[in-house]
N, C-alpha and C positions, 0 to 999 in steps of 0.2 A: 113865035110863041113856044114852039116845041123845044127850042134850045133853053129858054128860060125855065121851062118846066123840068127839064132834065137836070139843070144846075140846081134848082130848088130841091129836087128829090135827092140829088147827091149830097148837098150840104145838110139836109135834114137827116139822112141816113148816117152820115159821119158824126153828127151831133149826138144822135141816139146811141151810137156805138161807143163814143167817148164818154158819155154820161154813165155807162155801165161799168167803166173801169174805176178801180179804187187804188189809191196810192198806198204804199206800205204804212204810212202814218195813219191813214184812215182804217186800215186793217188792224193795226195795233190798238187803236182807240176802240174799235168794235170788240176785240178780244178782251180788252180791259173791262168794258161794259158787261160782257158775258161772265167774266170771273166775278165781278161785283154782284151780279144777279145770283150766281150760284152761292156765294157766301151768304147773301141775304136770305135765300130760300132754305138752303140746307145746313147752314152754320148752326142754328139753334138745335136742330135734330142731332147733329154730330156731337154737340156739347152734352146733350142729354144722354147720348150713348156712352159718354165718359171720356171723349177725346179732348185733350187740352187744345185750346184755340191757337193756331199758328204753327202747330207741329206737323210733321210729315204724315203721321197717321190721320190727323184731322183733315188734311188736304186730300188724302186718299179716300176718306169717308165722303167728302164733298163730291169727288169725281165719281165714286161708286154710286151714290144716290142719284146723281145727275144721269149717269148712264142707265141706271135701272128705270128711271122715269122715261128716258128717251126710247128705251127698248119697248116699254109698255104702251107707248103712244102709237095709235094706228097710222100707218104711212101708206099713201096711195101707191107707191112704187113697190113696196115690199109686203104689203098686207095681203090677206087672203083674197083669192079671186071672187068677184061678185057675180059671176055667171055660173051656170050649171052646164055640165057636159052631157 
């Protein structure tokens, strides 16, 4: 019974590790979804700021607004400490 349990644990752990891996195609698809989301959220704001859609300045506006929001979002790793000295 011990051998069967060890084999089961080994197979389960290998399955979990392989499930965490992504292929380059999956990574590309995720990046495409991220870009589509940025265009949907920040595109109208950049147009209102006077940037013509599809130009490099418009793309820079999208990235800048996205980075601004990401920097303003609290992060558990980089946020202020929640304890007192």
